[in-house]
N, C-alpha and C positions, 0 to 999 in steps of 0.2 A: 504495500501501501505510496509505501516510504516513497519510493520511484509513481508509483501514480500520483500522487500528490509534489512533487519534483512537476513530474511533465504538467501539475498545471497548472501551475505555479507560474510556467515559464511562458504558455497558452493565455495567464488574465496579463502577464509583465504588456506580455506583445501585444491584442488587442486595445488594450487600454491606453497605449501611449499610442498607436495607431490614429482610436479615436480625436481622441484627446489632439492631434496634430490636426487629420481633418477640419475636426467640430469650425476648424476657424476657414478653411473656404467657405460655407456662408456670411463669413466679413465678406469672400472675394467675388463673392455671388450678390450680396447686397449692392456694392462696388462696380462693380457690370452693371447688372442691370441701369442704376442713378445715372451714369456715363450712356446709357444707350442712348435713357432716354431725356436725356440732358442733349446729349447731339442728334434728335426725330428731332425733338421740339426748337434747338437753334437754327442748326444745320440740315434740317428737311431732309438726315442719311438718318437710312438705320442699313441693318449690316444683320443677318443671316446665322453667320456665323456667331457671331458676340449673342444674339439669343439661344441658341443652339448649345455656346457656351454654358448657357446661366441653370440652364434642367441637366446638364450633364455634371456642374458640382454639387447643383440637391439630389440625384439622386448619387456619385459618390458619399455622401453624406449620407446621406438613409439610406445607404447598402451596406455598407460599410464599416459604418459607425451601428449599425444593429445590432453584434459583437459587445461591442464597448456596453451599451442596456442590457445587456444581458447579464453582462455579471455584476452591472451597480443595484441588477433587482430590478430596473425602474418599466419593464415591460411593461402589457399591459394584463390586469385578470380585475375577478370579484375579485377584487380584496374584503368587501364590507362581509362578505359569506368563508371567503379564509381565514383569516382572524379569529370566527368566530369555534377551529375544527381548535381541535391537541393539536397539538406541534409535532405528535407522531404520525398524524395524522398526515397533515402537509407536510411530511420530507418525503411518506409515500408520492403521498401527489404530483411531489417531484422529481422522485425520481420514475412515477410511470410517464409524468409527461416527458419527459426527455429521454427516456428509454425510446416508446412505441409511438410518438410523437413525431417530438419538437428535429432529434437526429435519425429519423426512418422520412420527414419529411425533405429534412435538407440538402441526401441522400438522393432520392426521384425532379431537387430542384438541377442539382451537380449535374444529375447524368440528364436533365429533360432538356435543360442547356449551352453543355457547352459539344454539340451537332452544329445549336442553334443559333453558336459563338462562332464556332471555326467555320459554318458555311457562308458566315459570312465576310470574317477573313481572306477566308481562298473569294472569293471573288469580289476585297476589298474596296465591301458593299459604300457608297457614297449614304447621305442625304437629298432628298426626293427635294427637294426646296432649294434653292439657286441659289453662290455660295456658301449651302449647309457644310459644316462637320461630317471626316469620314463617321462609319453609323459602329465598326465592329468595337472599338475601342468600350464603347457605353456599354454595347452586349457582355462583353467577359466583364461585367464586373457581377453578372448576376452568377457568376460561373464561382470568380474570387471573394463573394460575398460571403457566395452561403455556404464556401469553404473552411470560408473565419466563422461562422458562427452554425458552423458543425462540430468542428476546437474547442468549442466555443461553452460550448450544449454536454458536449464531453469534458470537459474540463465539473462544469455546470455538478451534473452529474457525480461526479470525480468525490465530488466536495460535500457531496448529500450524502456519496451513502458512510463517506470520513467520517459527517456529521452523524450520522445515527447512532454506528456507533461507534462515540464517541473522543476519537481523534481528533480529533481538532472544535476548531470553537465555530459557532453558524455566524457563519463571514456577515449575512445579515441579521443579526441580534441588534438592537440599540449597542453601540459602542463594539462593533465588530470592526475587522477591517475597511471592511463597504458604508459607513455609514458618517467618511468623512464629510462627505457636503448636509449631509449634515450637520452636523458641528458648528461645519462653517454661520452656515447659514443662521444658530443659533448666537454664536456668537457672534454674526456683528448684530443680527435683531438687540442684542446687548446688547453692541457699544452704539447704538443707535439712541433705545431705550436712556442711556449713560449719558449721552449727547443730552437730550431731549428736556433735564433734566436743570438748570439751573445753580449758577453759586445757593445764593438765595432758598434755594429750595430742600438742598445736601444737608445747608446747616439745621 
């Protein structure tokens, strides 16, 4: 199990770093969008390549940051019902969900998306819009994203089994390694609260 946990930590580190880096592409997409709008309004000039680049950048963030979302336990689920269940049951649901649904889905998506990308690459598929971008790099994102999501799902499965066996603390519980964002939010809220209290109030 120790080897598997080291493998899991390596996957977590890779996807966390990749997610943090790629999330900055949202800023790039916003800047490109603003530049396109200004160019269109002021100069009456537009470019399909720049418009499509915005879509590609959003796709990169949406697809390639999904493993980071799973790592930080920020994926969508019915938390109201989930939190009403005993922890052992919740852990079991996670194990079943990852093993029987998430991992098989990622495999199916990789198997079906690979020929889709290969065909596009072989013909060097271009956009149907005049002056648009090549299509095959965008289609490669599907294969890459589900490969990364498969690895992260495997990591989550390893960690959940280890938690159930008492080998590691639950990383999603308060105080776990994945509650850093919550702790930072609480610290900022406390700082803002202190700043709103004047010297006279404190005295």
